[in-house]
VEXLONU-510183 format. One line per field, with one value per residue (C-alpha): x, y, z. Coordinates in Angstrom, 2 decimals, m for minus. Layout:
BEGIN
X <- c(X/...)
Y <- c(Y/...)
Z <- c(Z/...)
//
This chain:
BEGIN
X <- c(89.08/85.69/83.22/83.39/87.13/86.90/88.32/91.35/92.73/96.15/96.82/98.71/96.58/98.97/98.61/94.82/94.98/97.67/97.06/93.31/91.18/93.36/94.95/91.92/89.87/87.10/84.78/86.09/89.57/88.11/85.79/88.71/90.40/87.30/87.22/90.94/90.36/87.52/89.80/92.51/89.85/89.09/85.60/83.85/81.49/81.50/78.45/78.29/74.92/74.74/72.03/71.94/72.92/74.95/77.16/77.03/79.85/79.37/81.72/81.50/85.17/86.71/85.74/87.71/87.81/88.63/92.36/92.35/90.31/92.75/96.01/95.26/92.25/92.72/96.50/97.76/100.83/100.16/102.42/100.20/102.73/105.56/103.35/100.93/102.95/102.34/99.10/95.73/94.44/92.90/96.24/95.32/98.24/97.58/96.80/97.27/100.73/101.07/98.26/96.76/93.99/91.29/92.02/90.59/87.10/87.62/88.05/84.40/82.49/82.15/80.89/81.98/80.26/82.05/80.15/82.34/81.94/84.22/81.25/82.20/82.66/80.78/81.95/80.52/81.76/81.50/84.20/83.38/85.90/85.32/85.65/88.87/90.36/89.36/90.87/94.07/94.63/94.73/97.39/95.10/94.14/90.68/88.32/85.60/82.07/80.63/77.24/74.67/75.85/74.08/76.36/76.70/77.00/80.60/82.34/82.30/79.72/80.87/78.36/79.48/77.35/77.58/78.95/81.07/79.01/81.81/83.73/80.76/78.88/79.64/76.67/76.34/76.91/80.14/81.41/80.67/82.77/85.64/85.78/85.84/88.92/90.75/90.75/91.59/90.27/86.59/84.87/87.87/87.53/90.42/91.24/89.08/86.00/87.46/85.62/85.39/82.61/81.71/78.16/77.03/73.37/72.70/74.18/77.47/80.42/82.15/84.63/81.89/81.64/85.16/83.73/87.18/87.16/83.69/85.04/88.35/88.88/92.46/93.89/97.46/97.82/100.97/102.14/99.01/95.37/93.26/90.42/87.19/86.09/82.64/84.19/85.24/82.17/83.84/87.18/88.61/92.13/94.08/97.80/100.20/103.21/106.28/105.74/109.36/110.24/113.96/115.95/118.25/115.26/113.24/110.62/109.85/107.00/103.69/100.18/97.27/96.73/96.81/93.72/92.84/89.43/88.14/87.76/89.24/85.78/85.01/87.44/85.51/82.74/80.01/79.61/82.94/84.94/88.15/89.31/92.30/95.04/96.83/96.32/98.88/97.63/99.68/98.37/94.96/94.45/95.36/98.81/99.29/96.37/97.71/101.25/100.64/101.36/104.88/105.86/106.83/105.16/103.47/102.35/98.71/98.29/98.21/94.80/93.28/94.92/93.57/94.70/95.57/99.02/99.35/102.81/102.99/106.79/106.34/105.12/106.97/107.35/110.29/110.81/110.72/107.32/107.31/103.66/102.85/100.63/97.36/98.47/97.54/101.08/104.59/107.98/109.43/113.15/112.82/114.58/111.45/109.36/111.99/112.22/108.41/108.24/110.97/109.36/105.88/107.26/109.12/105.97/103.87/106.53/106.53/102.78/102.57/103.04/100.99/98.15/98.36/97.99/95.19/93.36/93.61/92.42/89.48/88.53/88.83/86.27/84.10/84.30/83.16/80.30/79.15/79.54/79.20/80.35/83.89/83.78/83.03/86.17/88.28/87.01/88.49/92.00/94.57/94.65/98.20/97.01/93.82/95.54/97.05/93.73/91.92/94.52/94.01/90.28/91.04/93.35/90.61/87.87/90.01/90.19/87.81/85.53/82.32/80.75/79.99/80.50/84.11/84.86/83.15/85.39/88.44/87.32/86.79/90.22/91.89/90.29/91.82/95.32/97.31/96.77/100.37/101.60/99.80/100.24/103.94/105.07/105.37/102.34/100.19/98.07/94.63/96.00/98.66/96.37/93.49/95.41/97.41/94.32/92.88/95.95/95.84/92.26/93.21/96.65/96.05/92.34/90.70/93.81/94.07/90.42/90.73/93.87/92.14/89.11/91.12/93.40/90.44/89.02/92.35/92.80/89.32/90.21/93.49/91.57/89.74/92.79/93.38/95.86/98.73/96.79/94.14/96.83/98.38/95.09/94.50/98.06/97.90/94.71/95.91/99.68/100.59/97.94/98.66/102.42/101.98/101.78/105.47/106.62/104.51/106.61/105.37/101.72/101.66/103.76/102.60/102.69/104.34/102.60/104.79/108.04/106.46/105.73/109.34/110.69/108.30/108.96/112.61/114.18/111.92/111.60/107.79/107.28/104.18/105.23/107.63/107.75/106.68/110.19/110.71/107.35/107.28/107.95/106.04/102.58/103.01/105.57/105.18/107.20/106.42/108.02/107.95/109.85/112.59/112.95/112.25/110.78/110.31/108.08/107.73/105.16/106.18/103.79/102.81/104.24/107.41/110.66/113.23/117.01/119.07/121.05/117.85/116.83/120.30/120.14/116.64/117.22/120.41/118.54/115.70/117.93/120.26/117.39/115.59/118.69/119.33/115.73/115.85/119.13/117.62/114.85/117.36/117.90/121.66/121.83/118.53/117.87/116.51/115.04/113.88/111.46/110.53/107.37/107.48/104.98/107.47/110.92/113.89/115.84/118.73/116.34/114.98/118.52/119.58/122.32/124.75/124.40/123.67/120.59/120.50/124.15/123.68/120.87/122.60/124.08/120.63/119.15/117.09/114.78/112.71/109.33/107.20/103.42/103.16/105.29/102.95/99.88/101.37/102.34/98.89/97.27/99.54/98.45/94.79/93.95/95.64/93.48/90.32/91.01/91.76/88.52/86.61/88.30/87.49/83.86/83.75/85.40/83.03/80.06/81.48/82.20/78.62/77.52/79.82/78.42/74.91/76.03/77.47/74.21/72.12)
Y <- c(46.27/46.37/49.03/50.73/51.19/52.73/56.06/56.49/59.43/59.10/61.93/62.81/64.33/67.25/68.02/68.00/70.36/72.78/72.87/72.48/73.04/75.68/77.35/79.15/81.44/82.68/81.47/83.89/82.32/78.79/79.54/81.16/77.75/76.26/79.01/78.45/74.70/75.40/77.67/75.01/72.50/74.73/75.54/78.41/78.90/78.23/78.82/79.08/78.80/79.51/78.67/78.47/74.80/74.13/75.61/74.16/74.79/73.67/74.08/72.89/71.96/68.70/66.78/63.85/60.16/57.63/57.84/61.65/61.54/59.23/60.41/64.13/65.28/62.87/63.05/65.81/67.55/66.65/69.01/69.79/71.88/69.36/66.54/68.26/71.28/75.03/75.30/73.63/72.13/75.51/77.24/78.75/79.19/76.88/78.63/75.55/74.37/72.87/70.33/71.31/73.72/71.07/70.82/74.32/72.80/71.07/74.45/75.46/72.15/68.91/66.92/67.28/65.67/65.50/64.70/64.77/63.67/63.60/63.02/59.38/58.52/59.64/59.46/60.62/60.26/61.79/62.85/63.29/65.31/63.54/60.11/61.17/62.24/58.96/56.80/58.82/58.68/54.89/55.20/53.96/55.48/56.97/55.60/58.14/56.76/56.37/58.06/58.44/60.74/64.09/66.31/68.05/66.19/67.36/69.06/68.91/69.60/70.02/70.22/71.43/70.34/70.95/74.45/76.12/79.22/81.39/80.99/81.11/83.94/86.48/87.60/86.59/90.21/90.31/87.06/88.38/91.48/89.62/87.02/89.85/91.36/88.02/87.39/89.30/86.53/86.93/87.99/86.67/86.50/84.73/83.24/80.63/81.68/80.84/82.64/82.38/83.62/83.22/83.37/83.55/82.72/83.11/86.61/87.06/88.50/91.31/94.15/96.41/94.13/95.17/98.48/100.11/101.24/102.70/105.08/106.02/109.74/109.68/106.66/105.63/102.60/100.67/100.53/101.73/102.66/99.50/100.16/101.32/104.78/103.34/101.28/104.50/106.78/109.27/109.48/113.00/112.34/109.29/108.79/106.10/104.84/102.95/99.19/97.98/96.71/96.06/97.04/94.05/91.71/92.74/90.09/91.68/93.98/94.76/95.70/96.94/100.24/102.54/104.59/107.20/108.16/111.51/110.42/107.45/106.39/105.46/102.55/101.20/99.43/97.88/94.86/94.48/95.08/97.17/98.31/100.32/98.12/96.91/93.29/91.46/89.20/86.56/84.15/85.73/85.18/86.82/85.96/88.75/90.00/93.53/94.50/98.09/97.04/96.00/99.24/101.24/104.37/106.43/109.62/110.72/109.26/105.70/106.25/107.14/104.39/101.22/99.16/95.95/95.03/92.26/90.70/87.50/87.49/86.27/82.92/82.39/78.86/77.02/79.61/78.80/78.98/81.98/81.77/80.65/77.62/79.57/81.49/84.78/85.95/85.74/84.66/88.06/87.39/86.31/88.77/89.07/90.09/92.53/94.11/94.46/96.07/98.60/99.38/99.96/102.09/104.29/104.71/105.73/108.25/109.63/110.29/111.73/115.42/115.11/113.56/116.26/119.04/117.24/116.52/120.07/121.47/119.08/119.62/123.40/123.28/121.04/123.49/126.37/124.30/123.44/126.98/129.72/132.35/131.02/132.15/135.67/135.50/134.41/137.44/139.73/138.36/139.32/136.92/135.88/134.54/132.79/129.53/129.26/130.24/127.46/124.95/126.15/125.56/122.14/121.33/122.20/120.43/117.29/116.97/114.35/116.03/114.83/118.24/120.70/123.58/122.53/122.82/126.20/127.37/126.19/128.05/131.18/130.93/130.14/133.17/135.42/134.16/134.58/131.39/130.87/130.68/127.39/125.91/126.63/125.02/121.34/119.14/119.20/116.52/117.29/117.15/119.75/121.98/122.38/124.09/126.14/127.61/128.21/130.27/132.14/133.05/134.90/136.23/137.19/137.36/139.04/141.07/142.46/143.41/145.07/146.97/148.37/149.47/151.06/152.89/154.32/155.62/157.24/158.75/160.25/162.05/163.25/164.69/167.07/168.38/172.14/172.98/171.43/170.89/168.88/166.82/166.17/164.86/162.51/161.21/160.69/158.69/156.46/156.42/153.83/151.37/151.93/151.97/151.53/155.33/155.36/152.35/149.98/147.09/147.75/147.09/143.96/145.35/144.05/145.83/144.65/146.11/144.19/145.64/149.08/148.75/147.73/150.67/152.99/151.83/150.76/152.89/156.00/156.10/156.34/157.90/160.13/161.96/164.33/168.02/170.66/171.09/167.38/166.80/170.04/168.57/165.30/164.10/160.34/157.58/153.85/150.66/148.21/145.11/143.86/140.93/140.99/144.80/146.83/150.24/153.29/155.96/159.42/161.85/165.52/168.42/170.01/173.46/172.33/173.14/170.49/170.55/167.62/167.65/167.19/164.23/162.69/163.00/161.54/158.84/157.69/157.48/155.49/153.07/152.44/151.78/149.54/147.46/146.93/145.87/143.50/141.91/141.24/139.46/137.25/139.19/139.22/141.54/143.42/145.65/148.96/151.86/155.24/157.33/160.94/162.32/166.14/168.79/171.47/171.36/170.91/174.02/172.95/172.46/175.98/177.41/175.29/173.85/171.48/168.95/165.40/164.51/160.82/160.42/162.24/159.86/156.80/155.55/154.42/153.89/157.03/158.69/161.89/161.88/165.02/165.23/166.59/163.77/161.23/163.01/163.46/159.79/158.81/160.93/159.42/155.96/156.94/155.84/152.47/151.75/152.93/150.36/147.77/148.63/148.09/144.70/143.84/144.76/142.40/139.59/140.22/139.83/136.58/135.28/135.97/133.85/131.07/131.22/130.93/128.01/126.27/126.70/125.40)
Z <- c(57.76/59.55/58.42/61.79/61.26/57.80/58.99/61.23/63.23/64.83/67.26/70.41/73.19/73.57/69.87/70.19/73.16/72.06/68.31/68.38/71.44/73.12/70.10/68.69/70.88/68.58/65.86/63.21/63.36/63.18/60.29/58.48/58.44/56.85/54.21/53.48/53.07/50.62/48.60/48.47/47.32/44.29/45.54/43.80/46.69/50.41/52.57/56.35/58.11/61.81/64.31/68.07/68.20/65.06/62.34/58.82/56.33/52.71/49.75/46.15/45.85/44.66/47.80/49.27/48.60/51.32/50.73/50.92/54.15/55.93/54.39/54.37/56.42/59.34/59.15/61.42/60.07/56.43/54.40/51.45/49.57/49.91/48.59/46.20/45.11/45.53/43.56/43.21/39.95/39.12/39.69/43.07/45.49/48.44/51.73/53.88/54.83/58.30/58.09/61.44/60.43/60.67/64.41/64.77/64.57/67.94/69.65/69.12/68.80/70.75/67.75/64.12/61.13/57.78/54.54/51.43/47.80/44.78/42.51/42.16/45.83/48.93/52.54/55.86/59.43/62.88/65.38/69.08/71.06/74.41/72.77/71.05/74.38/76.08/73.33/73.03/76.79/76.44/73.73/70.94/67.59/67.16/64.55/63.55/63.32/59.79/59.34/56.58/53.81/53.57/51.55/48.18/44.88/44.74/47.64/51.43/54.13/57.75/60.60/64.05/67.03/70.80/70.27/72.93/73.55/74.88/71.63/69.25/70.93/68.20/66.13/62.50/61.48/63.50/61.97/58.49/59.09/60.72/57.96/55.41/57.08/57.04/53.29/50.15/47.83/48.74/45.52/43.55/39.74/38.03/34.67/32.91/34.84/38.23/41.04/44.82/47.07/50.73/52.06/55.68/56.27/52.55/52.21/50.27/52.17/50.28/50.77/52.12/55.16/56.18/57.51/57.68/54.03/54.49/57.14/55.47/54.87/53.46/51.63/50.77/48.44/47.70/44.11/42.35/42.87/43.03/45.46/43.75/44.88/45.64/48.45/50.23/50.33/52.70/50.87/50.43/49.11/47.93/47.34/46.07/48.05/46.88/47.17/47.21/50.69/50.21/47.05/47.61/47.26/44.18/44.93/48.32/47.37/49.02/48.01/50.04/51.75/54.80/55.63/58.24/59.62/60.82/64.46/66.39/67.54/63.93/64.38/67.38/65.50/67.65/65.35/63.53/66.69/66.85/63.40/64.59/63.18/60.07/59.09/56.97/54.17/52.37/49.73/50.09/53.83/57.11/58.39/61.01/63.10/63.68/62.76/63.86/67.44/66.38/64.61/67.73/66.39/69.09/67.31/67.23/63.73/65.14/66.75/63.37/61.30/59.73/56.77/55.01/53.73/51.15/51.56/49.51/49.79/53.38/51.99/48.71/47.26/48.79/51.55/55.25/56.94/59.30/60.39/63.93/64.45/64.46/61.33/62.98/63.82/62.36/63.66/64.50/64.06/60.44/58.05/55.89/58.89/60.14/56.68/56.53/59.96/59.12/55.76/57.20/60.02/57.52/55.42/58.41/59.43/55.87/55.85/59.38/58.48/55.31/57.29/59.98/57.40/55.56/58.79/60.14/56.82/56.68/60.32/59.84/57.03/59.17/62.08/59.85/58.42/61.95/63.35/60.69/63.21/62.77/59.14/60.39/62.52/59.57/57.66/60.32/59.77/57.13/54.17/55.07/58.44/57.38/56.47/59.95/61.47/59.59/60.75/64.32/63.98/62.54/65.45/67.93/65.94/65.83/69.61/70.99/73.52/75.11/75.64/72.84/75.26/75.87/72.16/72.00/74.84/72.91/69.79/71.85/73.44/70.14/68.48/71.10/70.28/67.06/65.10/64.06/67.64/68.04/64.57/64.09/67.33/68.25/67.64/70.77/72.34/73.68/77.25/76.38/74.34/76.78/79.60/77.11/75.54/78.97/79.89/76.61/77.29/80.45/79.53/75.92/75.37/78.32/79.18/75.65/75.61/78.98/78.00/74.93/76.90/79.74/77.35/75.49/78.76/79.68/76.24/76.29/79.51/78.01/75.07/77.42/79.30/79.13/81.88/83.78/86.99/85.18/83.50/86.88/88.29/85.38/85.48/89.22/88.79/85.96/85.65/88.27/87.11/83.41/83.00/79.23/79.23/80.18/78.21/76.02/77.31/80.84/80.10/82.30/85.18/88.56/91.90/95.09/98.11/100.56/99.21/99.09/102.81/103.54/101.51/103.32/106.88/106.87/104.16/104.40/100.60/100.49/103.93/103.82/107.04/105.27/106.09/103.56/102.15/101.75/100.04/98.06/94.64/94.94/94.07/94.44/94.14/93.46/93.07/90.28/88.73/85.16/83.58/86.20/86.17/89.33/88.64/90.88/89.36/90.93/89.67/90.24/90.68/87.43/88.27/90.01/88.16/88.99/88.65/87.42/90.65/92.64/90.50/90.83/94.60/94.85/92.27/93.96/97.28/95.74/93.83/96.76/99.16/96.68/95.94/99.64/100.09/97.14/98.19/101.58/99.69/97.87/94.62/93.96/90.96/90.67/87.67/88.93/86.99/88.33/86.27/87.06/85.46/85.38/84.31/83.22/81.61/83.92/84.90/82.65/79.73/80.24/80.24/77.24/79.39/77.73/80.51/79.33/81.40/80.43/81.34/84.65/85.60/84.18/87.45/88.58/85.09/85.49/83.00/82.78/81.04/80.46/80.74/77.21/75.84/77.35/76.00/72.53/72.39/73.54/70.83/68.18/69.30/69.49/65.96/66.54/69.56/67.88/65.16/67.81/69.53/66.30/65.92/69.52/68.92/65.94/67.89/70.81/68.48/67.09/70.57/71.58/68.62/69.77/73.30/71.90/69.74/72.81/74.70/71.81)
//
């Protein structure tokens, strides 16, 4: 055979295109094939040096003689495991299987030099992609060009020229981190002094280059704790999960870990790229880019999750190969893959609630550290509610917001609402929580504060009352705007001026143009609604002594007119109540009559309330509202601190 035909490559053009040039889209995937080949060659060290115009890969493995070059390296589809067995001479499980990994080099380089030595024999040749295509199109074999040897004493040196910039544009730092995530054997130390290291531009690649472990806050490991604490500088808690994938297959076990970070943006690394995913490793190298996408789990936890699952059972000796051609994905209808997917999904579901509680607790402490005023608020709460309050703070702190002021507003709103009402309900997303807290701020927060202040003003006036006429004036001024004086459940009752006008004009219920006899016993009358109940309240003159029969007559008139009015408005079965507020006992009460007043007024759900009863009830409640006022003052002071913190 002529010297120029020392090396021979037999290849179909479609194979070159689909399993080489077009199969791999980035340098990290291509260089991973080179690292895997170095491992299979029992190299202890592989170095990758990158410049603008070439990439040089050198390993100190066993190298190749002429026969190995032609029968193995230049033979596409060479089944290493079927011919050489499952392990290397050093006992390493082979990573290669399909015999097509070397074609990956064509996807990033136009020219490839190979220098290889067994120690006894040296070989060197060059492959040119354009020349290969020209020859193959003619139906001929390609004969690589021999070149001067410039390689290691033992091992292989590969030089890639005419780089395809779009596929090799990643920075050296980015390649280092992506290579680190693709292998679990980097930094390997085995028996009989066997080691394996990878260097890029002279710097060793190690687990720290993964970046994901450096950001992990909570860690779940399969089977046992293996990861050194030093690899996770931000770790707060770690746990151990069951590693058995399927009880019917004892050999189907996993290693590796799940980890969560404090904020999703921590998994968007500028150099390493997206870290929000779970890679699957088998025989020491990546076999599934991100299995998280296949788990059909859509809870909030997914955005905070990263990890690495070691599943060697996917590539056991003698088992079918379920890796796709680029060895970055798996055949999804294989029972082993289906079992792994179901197992991982179940484990993520099992840690969801645990993670939520851990996260809210951690974020709650973080919120207090960032804003000490929140600790003052916690001190105002009963001990039994502080746990829920901390979780509420954690829930708010965990929401991703661009503006500090927005978070301060959420804290303020949350403080004005009972903590357990948010933490005991369904888990809320940020989109659901923001409007809810906004509503609570107006309905619970500001309204409660205003109610307390108004009631204190009313009660202070009641304190100074000395005669019935004065009581009548105060009641007339406050009663219809503060129906809590009549019934605590009516504190949010709303008026309806339009219906009042209809009752006044069409039904003559509120007509001010009554003669002296008709208006003799009245001071004022109003219509209010609350929670579906329609209420007519009439305030009687303080000195007027009323009879039950008069109240029955008036109440019947009011209720009948109101029901007619409401039915005309579309209310089929309105609930109507009529309340009379009187300054003196009824005539029947004065005479100790046996008449049942409540029963007499029952046909229109009527009720009689006395001035003194209202005042006595208000005085009994006075201490409660003074305490509430003190609490409001404390909360107001804390809120002012929060506002200042938001403006800082």
